[in-house]
C-alpha positions in Angstrom: -36.2 -123.5 -13.8 -37.8 -119.8 -13.9 -37.6 -117.8 -16.5 -37.5 -114.0 -16.1 -40.7 -112.5 -18.5 -38.5 -109.1 -18.6 -34.8 -108.8 -17.8 -33.4 -106.1 -16.1 -36.5 -105.1 -14.2 -35.0 -106.0 -10.6 -37.1 -103.0 -8.2 -34.5 -103.2 -5.5 -31.9 -101.7 -8.3 -32.0 -97.7 -8.7 -30.6 -96.5 -11.7 -29.6 -92.8 -11.1 -30.6 -89.8 -13.6 -27.8 -88.9 -15.5 -27.3 -85.0 -15.4 -27.4 -82.7 -18.5 -24.0 -81.7 -18.4 -22.6 -85.3 -18.6 -25.2 -86.2 -21.2 -24.5 -83.1 -23.5 -20.7 -82.5 -22.6 -19.1 -84.1 -26.0 -21.5 -82.0 -28.2 -21.1 -78.9 -26.5 -17.2 -79.6 -26.4 -17.5 -80.1 -30.0 -19.8 -76.6 -30.3 -17.0 -74.7 -28.5 -13.9 -75.7 -30.0 -16.0 -74.5 -33.7 -16.8 -71.5 -31.8 -12.9 -71.0 -31.6 -12.5 -71.5 -35.0 -15.2 -69.4 -36.1 -13.9 -66.4 -33.4 -10.7 -66.7 -35.0 -12.1 -66.4 -38.6 -14.2 -63.3 -37.5 -11.3 -61.9 -35.4 -8.7 -62.2 -38.6 -11.2 -60.8 -41.4 -12.6 -58.0 -38.9 -9.0 -56.6 -38.4 -8.0 -57.6 -42.2 -11.2 -55.4 -43.2 -11.2 -52.7 -40.2 -14.7 -54.3 -39.3 -15.5 -53.5 -35.9 -18.6 -55.4 -36.0 -16.9 -58.5 -36.9 -14.1 -58.1 -34.1 -17.0 -57.5 -31.4 -18.8 -60.5 -33.0 -15.8 -62.8 -32.3 -15.5 -61.5 -28.7 -18.9 -62.6 -28.4 -18.1 -66.1 -29.8 -14.6 -66.5 -27.5 -17.0 -65.6 -24.6 -19.5 -68.2 -25.2 -17.0 -70.8 -26.1 -15.0 -70.4 -22.7 -17.7 -70.5 -20.8 -19.2 -74.0 -22.4 -16.1 -76.1 -20.3 -16.9 -74.2 -17.4 -20.4 -75.1 -17.4 -20.1 -78.8 -18.6 -17.1 -79.5 -16.6 -17.2 -82.9 -14.5 
């Protein structure tokens, strides 16, 4: 009986590297989810107080939150 000194060290098996899209998909999707909520809050508060800076900031956050799923798609 021969013992394998180091398990999982088969030189013929090549493990493909995982792309960053797959590796960071869950955290980025969570960030997009929270970005939508923050964007909705800023849009609401900016509309109530008639503050155009908050509304423009909400547009920026909405745009970034929409781009995240497009970049990290499977």
